[in-house]
N, C-alpha and C positions, 0 to 999 in steps of 0.2 A: 737193210733193217731200222727204220726210226725206232729213236731211243725211247725211254720209258718216259722222258719228262714232256716228247712233243705224244704221245698216246690222250686222245678226247675221251675228256671224263663229260656224262651225263650226271650233270650233281644232285638231278630232281633223283634218280634209283636210289628205293628205301629198301633197306633193310641190308647193305652192305657196307664194309667201313670206311670206302671211297664215298660218304653221306655225309655234307656239308650240316646238315640243318642243325638252326643257330636252338640251341634248349630255352625252355621260355623263362622269361624274370622272375625269378624268387621273390616273394611280399616281399617290402621291406617297412612295412609295420603298417599304423602305426600297433607298438605292444607296449609291455609297462617293466618296469625292473626298478629294484630296489638300488637305491648308491648309498655306495660301504665307506670309499675315500674321496678324498678329494689329490689332486693328478700338479703334479709342480705347476702347469700350466692355466691350472685355477677350473678344469673340468672336473667334471664329478665321476666318480666311475663308477661303474655298473657292470655285469653281467648278462650279454644276451640269451635271450630266453625259449622254451624250449619249443614256444609259436616257431622263431624264426628259423626255422631250416638249412633258410638260404646263405647264413654268417657263423656255422659250429655253435651251438648251443652250449651257455657254457663259456665262452672266447668273451674277454676285458671289453666293455664296448667303452669309451668317452662321451656324454654328452654337456652339452656347452648350456651354463645355467643353470643344472642340476647342482645338486649340496650332499653331503653325509645324514644320515635319514630318514632320505627321500622316497620315498615313491613318486616315479613320475612316469608317464607316457611319451614316448616318442614318435621316430623317423626316424629305419637307416637308411644315412646316406651312403653311407663309403664302407668295403668290405676289406682290409687287408688280413695279407697272409697271421700274423697276429695277434691281431687286433680290428675291434671295426669303430665306426664312430657315428650319435648321430646327434639328430633335431630336436629339441625340445621340443613337445608341444604341447605340455598341461604337465602341472603339476598336481601327483591324484595327491596326496601324503605331503603339506612343507614341512622343512625343518624347523624345529620353533624360532630358531634365530635369521628364520629370513626376512630381512627387513625392502622395503619401497627401495628402489636409487633414488639416489639425489638426485642424479641426473638426470633428462630428460630422455639423453644418448645410449643412456647407456642399454648393454644388449647390441647396439650396434655398430658402433664406433667402440676400436681394439685398443682408445688408449688403459681403459680399465675391465678384470673384468670377475672382480669380487663388488661390484655394488651393493650386489642385494644379500650379502651376505655383512650383519649385522659388525663390526669395529670388534667386540669378542669373541668372535667366533671367529674370524680375518686372523688375527696375533693366537687365538689356539692352534687351528690349522698351522699356521706359520714354524711354533713351535714346535709343532708335532710333526713339521716337514726337516728342522735340523736335526730334533730325536731320531728318526727311523733313520734320515744318511747316517749322524754317525755312528749309529748298532747297526744300520747293511752294508757301510761300506767301507769306513774306519773300522769295527770292533769293539766299539770304544764306550761308555756310559760316564755323562760326566758325576764327580763327588754331586754338584749342587746345580739346581736349574735356575740362573738368575730373571729375575722378573723382565716381563718385559720394558722397550724404553719407547712410552708413548709422546706422541704430539697430536697437534690440527691433525684430520683426516682428510677437510677438505681448503681450497685455498691455501695449500702449500708449496708448488714443485715450481721452482727460482730457476729453471731449466727445466730447457722442454726446447724439443726437433719437431718442429709443426711439416707436415707436407703441404705444397700449394699444387694446382690443378687449374686452368682454365679451362669451364664444360661452359659452353657456348651454351646450351641444350638449355643448363637451367638459367644461361643468362648471368652470370655470375661468377666467379675464383672463389674456388674452395680453400680454405687452409684450415684444416685441423690436421687428424692422426689418423693413420689409416681406418681401416672399416675396419671389424672381425672377421678372421683366416681372409682376406680377398683386398689384392694389389692396389684399391682404388681409395680416393679420401673420399672423408665419413663428411657428411653434408652438416654441421655443426654450428649450431649458432651460439656458442657459449664454450667453456671447458669448467668444468667444476674442480678440479683440481689442482688446474692453472693458480697463482697468483690473482686474486681477481680481479687488478690495476690490467691484463693483460688476459687472464681469461676469459671477462666477462662483458671484451670487445673484440672477439674478434671479424664481426661486421663489421668493425668500420675500420677494420685492414682489410678486408675483403673488399672491399668497396674501394678505397684506399690505389690494392694493388693491379683493383679491374681497370680503372681511370690508369695504367701506365700502356705507353704502348710496346712494352717487353713485360706483357701479361702473359703470354703464354713461354717465357722463356725466364722463370723464376721456378724453381722446382721443391724451393725449401726456406722453412723461414727458422734465425732461431730465439729460443727470450734466455737471458741471464738477469737474473734483479740481483741488482747488490743492495745493501742499507738503505744507501740514497737516492739511488739512478735508477737505469736498465739500461738493458741494449736490445739492440732489436736488430741481429745480421742478417741482411737478406742474399741468397745466396741468385746472382742472376746472371745467366749464361750467356747474353746479350747487354754493351752498353748503355747505363739510360739518356736519354736526350735530356735537353736544357728541361722542356716539360716536365718530365720527370723527375728531376729532379726537385722541383717547387714542387709536387706534388707531394715525393719523400720526406721536403723538409717542413709541409704543412702537418701531417703524420706526427713526425715528430715532437711538434705542436702539441697535439692532439691527443697525445699517448702517454709525454709526458716520457719520451723516452730520446737516447741516442740512437740515430740509427746505422748501421755499416753494413756494405757491400759486400761482393765473396762472388769477387769472377772466377777467379782456377782457385789453388789450395788453400790452405788452413794460411801462408801466408802472406793469402792477397789480400782479405780481408783487411780495412781502413777507413773510417770513419767517415763519411757524408761531409760532414762540418765537419773537421781537423778544428783545436785538439781538441778529443774527446774529455768529456766526464772521469774519472778515473770511475772505475767497479770497486766496492771493498765491504763485507762483511763483518761484525762485530765476534770476538769472544771477548763478551764481558766478564766473567768469570774469573780468564788471569790475564785481562786488562790488552788484551789483543787487534789489532786491527789487521786483515789480510786484505791486499788488492790483488785483485785478476783484470785476467783479459777475457773476453764475451763469449771466444776459445776453447776456455781454461775448466779442467775438470773439477767442480765443486760438490759437494751434497747437495742433494735436488729438495731437502727439506732439511730449513735451516732450523731449527727450532729442535727438532731430534737433533739436527747435526750437534746443539752444544751439549746436549745432555749426552752423549758419544762420544765427546771428547774430556768427557768432565771423569765418566762409566770408566773410559779405556786408562787414562793414569790413575785412579783409584784400585784398576786389579795391577796393574804394577807395581804400586807402594814405591812409588818413585823415594829417593834420598836425596836430598842435594848431593853432589857429588859423584852422585853414578854414572857409570859410561852407558849409553842407549844408540845401540842401533834401529835406526828406522827403514824401513825398505819398501819399496814403493811411496816414497815419503809425500807425491805430490808438490805441492804452493806450500806447503806449513801448516797446515790444516790440527798437525798433531806435534809435530816437530816445535814448532814457536809456544806454545802450553807449556811442554816437557820442561822448554832449557828457561821458562821463566819461573819455574818452583827447581829450579840451580842445577839442572841434569845438567850432563855435557852428550851433545847427540851429533851421533853421523847419521846424515840425513840420504838416502841414495833412491834417485827415478833416475827411469829411462829419457824423460822428456829432457831436452836442453833446455826450450824453454821456461818450463816448470823450475826447474832446479834457478831459471836467475831471479825469477820468479820469486820461489823461495829464500833466495840472499838478499834483494832486494826488500823482502819482508823482515828477512830475523833487522836487517840496518833499523830500517822504518820503527823500529820496538823496541830498538836497542839490545838482546840479545841475542846479535853475530859474534858476540866473542867463547859463546860458549854454542855454536853451534859449527861442525863443517861438514862439507855439501860432495855427494860424489855423481857425476853423471854414467849409469854404466845401463845396459841391458840384463838384463835377472831373469833374463829368460832362457839367454845362450850362455852354456858354460862354458868355452873354450875362450871367453872372453878373459882377459885379470883383472877380478876384482881386489881395489884397493882396499876395500876392507877385513875382505876373508883373512887377511893376517892379522888383523889384532886381535888382542879381549876386549869384551861388554859386559856388562851387568847386566840386563833389560832389551828384549828384543820390541816392536810395535811392531807388524805387519800389515798391510792396508791394501792386498790385490787386486788386482783385477779378476775377471770370468774365469781363469786360466787357473790359478791357485799360485800357491811359491814352490813345485813344486821341486824346482831346479838347485833354489838356492839351501834350501832344509840342509845338506849336511851340510854346508856351511856356517850355515848360521849356527847348526850346535857343535863345531869347532870353536867357533870365539867364547867359547862356556859363560855365554849366558845362562842366566837362573830361571828366567821365567820367561815366560811368551804372549803378549797380548795378542788373538787372529782372531782379524777384522775383516768381513767377506759376504762379498755378496753375489753367491751359489756354494747351497749347505753342499753339496757333493763333492767340490772339490778341497772344501773344508773338507769335508768327513777326512778325501783319502789321506794330507797332511796331515792331522791331525793324529790318523791311526801311524802314519810313520812317523812322528815324533813319536810316539807312547811306544809302540813294539818294537822300533828299531834305535831310535835313543834313549828313550828309557825314563821320558816326560808322563805325567800329572795329568790328566785335565781334570783342571780344579771345579773351572765350572761352564756352562755357554749359556747363551740364550738369544733371541729374538731383537731385533732392533725398524720398531715399524716406519722405517724410513719411507717407504708407497703405499701407505693407507689406499684403500680401495684396488689394490694391485695385486698379483702373484706375485710379483718381486717379492723375494727375501733379502734380506742380510741380515746380519746373527757376528754377536761376534764370542771366541771359546778361552778361552782362560789357561797355559798351560805353568807348570813349573818345573823344575828338574827333579830327578829323583833319587835317592842315599847313595 
């Protein structure tokens, strides 16, 4: 007897369950919808219209480039089980705060998502994202809403990681951010958000890399700008030849930068021509100089960072002699100004290299007697934390996107009366603030946005909490 699987089937038969005739594809547009909100990634949120029967009318649809309050025409490009995605074809009724993007590559380059929205509108939407996250995730409403901290909206970015790709079909090496929602390097000749000393000279960088014999072995370039000098770190998967090194030395002179080569991991980064000039930035309000290495994390917007440090210290309500616990302390951006104002600071950071840099910066600025440091993985609760057995008056946190959930209970146990939480992700901020409020009895006094990344969908924020009676 033949098995069932071996029975031949004529798929041309109609009217039977064995027929596998494909359904004709449903029309995907153009359709119209009203945009009611802005998603966390900067896309407009609408609803699939009744006319689009192929995508469940009423389903949420995300449309890049659309703004709240607009009626737009779109083509549906993707239909998922719980949402759809559309491509903006035309703005039928524009929002009042829609503007002409300042960069001609906007809409194509993935470096910025909100250049078509006026600065006031960007701040309004980001503030609302923070409040919505606090309410929805943390079940918290801050007592007061802080005024946004703002600074330059163009030419502000002093740290950036740029992709590099040798594209023979275009006759050059592309240097830039990725295209929107695509893996390709955007073909741009300038960037308006990077500091103009390099953002307006990408073609010179592209031409220089294009003359290297190893141009196909360079996947990325990182820039780091200090107040007095800049670094350009070139990731190279092959060793440059003598001619290549001459070309890079000439690039150093033309751009006024120090070139570094990175053949392997972060510990392989070394200057092309040692010794390297020191990178540093100032916090003049507290007479602080912070020295950093090209690979170190620093806040990308120098002007806004200065305002952020001042607001954070004011929110802490520091008094001389206060014991401050700082978690995720980095190289001393908040640590040193707090010490300068008379606090005793215990700074905790998981990156040993950054802790070494913080110690060196403390000595450089003459505040090392008021600072103790600790290398600790704050995401690993099984590791003993030296700080968790001590008592502190105040706490300042500046965690990465993952937040600070693992160390909150230990933080509260130190007896701190006041917490300032600087965040780069509203959802984890809301989660952690909710725990401090509902589990540990803190009160959310204040929350607000920090405009660290204008023109992008990235949201930086700060919350201030005080211990309840």
